[in-house]
C-alpha positions as CSV (number, residue, x, y, z in Angstrom):
1,M,-11.3,14.0,-11.0
2,A,-12.7,12.5,-7.8
3,D,-10.6,9.4,-8.5
4,K,-7.4,11.5,-8.3
5,K,-8.4,12.9,-5.0
6,Q,-9.2,9.5,-3.7
7,K,-5.7,8.3,-4.7
8,Q,-4.2,11.2,-2.9
9,N,-6.2,10.5,0.2
10,V,-4.9,6.9,0.3
11,V,-1.3,8.1,0.1
12,E,-1.9,10.8,2.8
13,E,-3.5,8.1,5.0
14,L,-0.5,5.8,4.5
15,R,2.0,8.6,5.2
16,K,0.4,9.2,8.6
17,L,1.3,5.6,9.6
18,D,4.6,4.8,11.3
19,G,6.9,1.8,10.5
20,P,5.1,-1.0,12.4
21,A,1.7,0.3,11.4
22,L,2.8,0.3,7.7
23,T,4.1,-3.3,8.1
24,S,0.7,-4.3,9.6
25,K,-1.2,-2.6,6.8
26,L,1.0,-4.4,4.2
27,A,0.3,-7.8,5.8
28,E,-3.4,-6.9,5.9
29,L,-3.4,-5.9,2.2
30,K,-1.5,-9.1,1.2
31,Q,-4.0,-11.2,3.0
32,Q,-6.8,-9.3,1.3
33,L,-5.2,-9.9,-2.1
34,V,-5.0,-13.7,-1.4
35,E,-8.7,-13.7,-0.5
36,Q,-9.6,-11.7,-3.6
37,H,-7.7,-14.2,-5.8
38,R,-9.5,-17.1,-4.1
39,A,-12.9,-15.4,-4.6
40,H,-12.0,-14.6,-8.3
41,A,-11.1,-18.2,-8.9
42,A,-14.4,-19.4,-7.4
43,Q,-16.2,-16.8,-9.5
44,E,-17.5,-15.1,-6.4
45,L,-15.9,-11.8,-7.2
46,P,-18.1,-9.5,-9.3
47,S,-15.2,-7.6,-10.8
48,A,-11.5,-8.4,-11.0
49,H,-10.8,-4.7,-10.8
50,V,-10.6,-4.8,-7.0
51,I,-7.5,-7.1,-7.4
52,R,-5.8,-4.4,-9.4
53,K,-6.7,-1.7,-6.8
54,T,-5.3,-3.9,-4.0
55,R,-2.1,-4.6,-5.8
56,R,-1.6,-0.8,-6.4
57,E,-2.2,-0.1,-2.7
58,I,0.4,-2.7,-1.8
59,A,2.8,-1.0,-4.2
60,K,2.1,2.4,-2.6
61,T,2.7,1.0,0.9
62,L,6.0,-0.6,-0.2
63,T,7.1,2.6,-1.8
64,L,6.4,4.6,1.4
65,M,8.2,1.9,3.5
66,G,11.2,2.3,1.2
67,E,11.1,6.1,1.5
68,A,11.0,5.8,5.3
69,A,14.0,3.4,5.2
70,R,16.1,5.8,3.0
71,K,15.4,8.9,5.1
72,P,17.7,8.0,8.0
73,A,20.5,7.1,5.6
74,E,20.2,10.4,3.7
75,K,20.2,12.3,7.0
76,K,23.4,10.6,8.1
77,E,25.1,11.5,4.8
78,E,24.1,15.2,5.3
79,D,25.6,15.2,8.8
80,K,29.1,14.2,7.5
């Protein structure tokens, strides 16, 4: 149950960010993923599960960025 709340907190935290902050967060997560892959290949990473978590957080960030990009387009269509 706590895991579900933690996921919601991540999404809520990401929703508070604006466009440039989301882009910055995405770049940070991608760099983190590269570093995790390197550590996993060198057998320095105790659990590969953190890679999955990072990939999912990247996907959530990309989804929110897509939603933000679609909102202005939807608003223009409603104004017509």
